[in-house]
MIDRENMI-297657 format. One record per residue (C-alpha): x, y, z. Coordinates in steps of 0.1 Angstrom, whole numbers, padded with zeros to 4 digits, always signed. Example, Ala and Ser with C-alpha at 12.3 -4.5 7.8 and 13.67 -1.06 7.14 Angstrom:
<pts>
+0123-0045+0078;+0137-0011+0071;
</pts>
This chain:
<pts>
+0000+0000+0000;+0016+0034-0010;+0023+0059+0018;-0003+0085+0025;+0007+0119+0009;+0012+0141+0039;+0021+0177+0031;+0029+0198+0062;+0023+0235+0054;+0058+0243+0067;+0074+0222+0040;+0051+0230+0010;+0069+0262-0002;+0104+0258+0010;+0135+0236+0004;+0142+0213+0033;+0165+0185+0044;+0146+0152+0045;+0165+0140+0075;+0155+0171+0095;+0118+0167+0085;+0119+0131+0096;+0137+0138+0129;+0111+0165+0137;+0082+0140+0130;+0069+0161+0101;+0073+0131+0077;+0080+0094+0079;+0108+0080+0057;+0081+0063+0036;+0062+0095+0031;+0094+0113+0021;+0099+0088-0006;+0063+0092-0018;+0050+0112-0048;+0045+0145-0029;+0082+0153-0028;+0109+0159-0053;+0146+0151-0044;+0169+0179-0056;+0202+0166-0041;+0210+0140-0015;+0187+0147+0015;+0174+0179-0001;+0137+0180-0011;+0109+0203-0023;+0072+0198-0028;+0065+0183-0062;+0043+0213-0072;+0072+0237-0069;+0088+0246-0102;+0125+0235-0104;+0149+0257-0124;+0186+0259-0127;+0184+0290-0106;+0168+0271-0077;+0193+0243-0080;+0223+0267-0080;+0210+0285-0049;+0203+0252-0030;+0237+0237-0041;+0256+0267-0028;+0236+0273+0004;+0229+0237+0015;+0250+0212-0003;+0285+0228-0006;+0286+0256+0021;+0313+0281+0015;+0313+0277-0022;+0308+0304-0049;+0284+0300-0079;+0305+0303-0111;+0303+0296-0148;+0269+0291-0165;+0253+0288-0131;+0265+0323-0122;+0251+0337-0155;+0217+0322-0146;+0218+0339-0112;+0225+0372-0130;+0195+0367-0152;+0211+0353-0184;+0196+0319-0191;+0226+0298-0200;+0218+0265-0183;+0188+0242-0178;+0179+0218-0150;+0197+0191-0170;+0230+0209-0166;+0253+0205-0136;+0255+0234-0112;+0290+0249-0112;+0305+0258-0079;+0340+0269-0069;+0357+0264-0036;+0392+0274-0023;+0422+0253-0034;+0425+0237+0000;+0390+0223+0000;+0382+0188-0010;+0344+0185-0011;+0327+0152-0018;+0313+0145-0052;+0275+0152-0055;+0255+0142-0085;+0243+0173-0104;+0270+0195-0091;+0305+0202-0105;+0329+0216-0080;+0360+0234-0091;+0389+0244-0068;+0403+0278-0075;+0413+0310-0057;+0388+0336-0066;+0398+0373-0059;+0375+0388-0033;+0367+0418-0055;+0353+0394-0081;+0328+0378-0058;+0295+0393-0047;+0260+0380-0036;+0230+0374-0057;+0198+0355-0047;+0213+0352-0012;+0244+0331-0023;+0279+0340-0032;+0284+0344-0070;+0312+0357-0093;+0306+0392-0106;+0292+0394-0142;+0326+0404-0156;+0344+0375-0138;+0316+0352-0149;+0322+0363-0185;+0359+0356-0182;+0353+0322-0167;+0329+0312-0195;+0354+0326-0221;+0381+0303-0206;+0359+0272-0203;+0338+0271-0235;+0346+0265-0271;+0356+0297-0290;+0322+0305-0305;+0302+0295-0275;+0325+0317-0253;+0320+0347-0275;+0283+0341-0274;+0284+0340-0236;+0305+0372-0233;+0282+0390-0258;+0251+0380-0238;+0264+0393-0205;+0277+0425-0220;+0245+0431-0241;+0224+0426-0209;+0244+0455-0195;+0256+0434-0166;+0293+0439-0174;+0313+0464-0195;+0333+0449-0223;+0363+0469-0213;+0362+0455-0177;+0358+0419-0191;+0388+0424-0214;+0408+0438-0185;+0401+0408-0163;+0409+0384-0192;+0443+0401-0197;+0451+0397-0161;+0439+0361-0159;+0465+0333-0156;+0462+0295-0156;+0443+0270-0177;+0421+0286-0204;+0434+0321-0198;+0449+0324-0234;+0415+0313-0248;+0397+0338-0226;+0418+0366-0240;+0411+0356-0275;+0374+0352-0269;+0371+0385-0252;+0389+0402-0280;+0363+0388-0304;+0333+0398-0284;+0316+0431-0291;+0286+0429-0268;+0262+0442-0295;+0243+0411-0306;+0206+0409-0299;+0208+0370-0298;+0233+0342-0297;+0227+0335-0334;+0236+0370-0343;+0269+0365-0326;+0275+0333-0345;+0266+0350-0378;+0290+0378-0371;+0318+0354-0364;+0310+0334-0396;+0312+0365-0417;+0344+0377-0400;+0361+0344-0408;+0352+0347-0445;+0368+0369-0471;+0338+0392-0472;+0342+0429-0463;+0334+0434-0426;+0300+0449-0419;+0290+0474-0392;+0271+0457-0363;+0238+0471-0350;+0236+0500-0376;+0209+0526-0374;+0193+0534-0408;+0180+0569-0412;+0165+0589-0441;+0156+0625-0446;+0126+0621-0422;+0147+0604-0395;+0148+0569-0380;+0140+0540-0404;+0153+0509-0386;+0181+0493-0367;+0196+0464-0386;+0218+0436-0373;+0247+0442-0398;+0252+0467-0425;+0274+0479-0453;+0262+0515-0451;+0280+0528-0481;+0260+0504-0503;+0228+0504-0484;+0229+0467-0478;+0218+0450-0445;+0222+0415-0431;+0196+0403-0407;+0192+0372-0386;+0155+0360-0388;+0149+0342-0356;+0119+0322-0343;+0106+0353-0324;+0096+0368-0358;+0068+0342-0360;+0051+0356-0328;+0016+0370-0332;+0017+0405-0348;+0054+0403-0355;+0050+0393-0392;+0031+0425-0400;+0056+0446-0380;+0085+0430-0399;+0068+0437-0432;+0063+0473-0424;+0099+0476-0413;+0111+0459-0444;+0090+0482-0466;+0105+0513-0448;+0140+0499-0455;+0132+0493-0492;+0117+0528-0495;+0150+0542-0481;+0168+0524-0509;+0182+0495-0487;+0185+0458-0498;+0183+0432-0470;+0197+0396-0469;+0180+0374-0444;+0196+0345-0426;+0177+0317-0407;+0188+0291-0382;+0188+0265-0411;+0212+0287-0430;+0237+0286-0402;+0237+0248-0404;+0253+0251-0439;+0278+0279-0434;+0297+0274-0466;+0266+0276-0488;+0255+0306-0468;+0287+0325-0474;+0285+0317-0511;+0250+0331-0513;+0258+0362-0493;+0289+0369-0514;+0268+0368-0545;+0242+0391-0530;+0269+0415-0519;+0286+0414-0553;+0253+0422-0570;+0249+0452-0547;+0285+0464-0555;+0300+0454-0522;+0335+0440-0528;
</pts>
């Protein structure tokens, strides 16, 4: 016979240690193993109706599972409001070099000396500053993913690109050379990760470099802000993401495109599918630019 689902009001909204709840007589061991509770980490539970996010997991991991740790990497980005990790991703924590914490499923613990000035508090737990988080991600991720991460933190106005680059220049140890390269490639202007990937793809080609986030104006004033532009030839390059399919967005996009055309601009659109075939994309874009006189 399954255990009766007992849900004490004191446990419904919070995160709690199962051993403490049992010791206080709030739950029996069988009830704790029942369907009313979700296990986050060893001996750490929440009510099954409470939404679980990476943000919650990171806060719990730092506060209850590895006390004295600092939230770093993708997990730190999430705490700062930039969604770079899901509940399927491990929480990244960092402890001092002399600590040897036990391994916990769902948590990746690094050992490193973090400068005091690069650590603050967010959501009631220690976390690296946005700039230090950007440098950590630049050092840890593949080149393009690292540039995407830095661009997102800078574009969100959490960190200044100059500060990020300064910290990267001062960094030493594993990944520091890659961090410097990544931060040099970041510009913090992209409106989406795919815009950053498109910018890097064009930069690696033989095409003339465009101007990012260019504001188009005509004799009456503002026309549009385009992702990339070759202003001298009135040519724009735009990433067409899924958000363009939202209700009302199609009509808005068409009005915007008509304004650009009326101002004498030509627009080349790129989709996610195009980015999966980068060589073909560059060939098509090169032909488009050539026809517009961009060489």
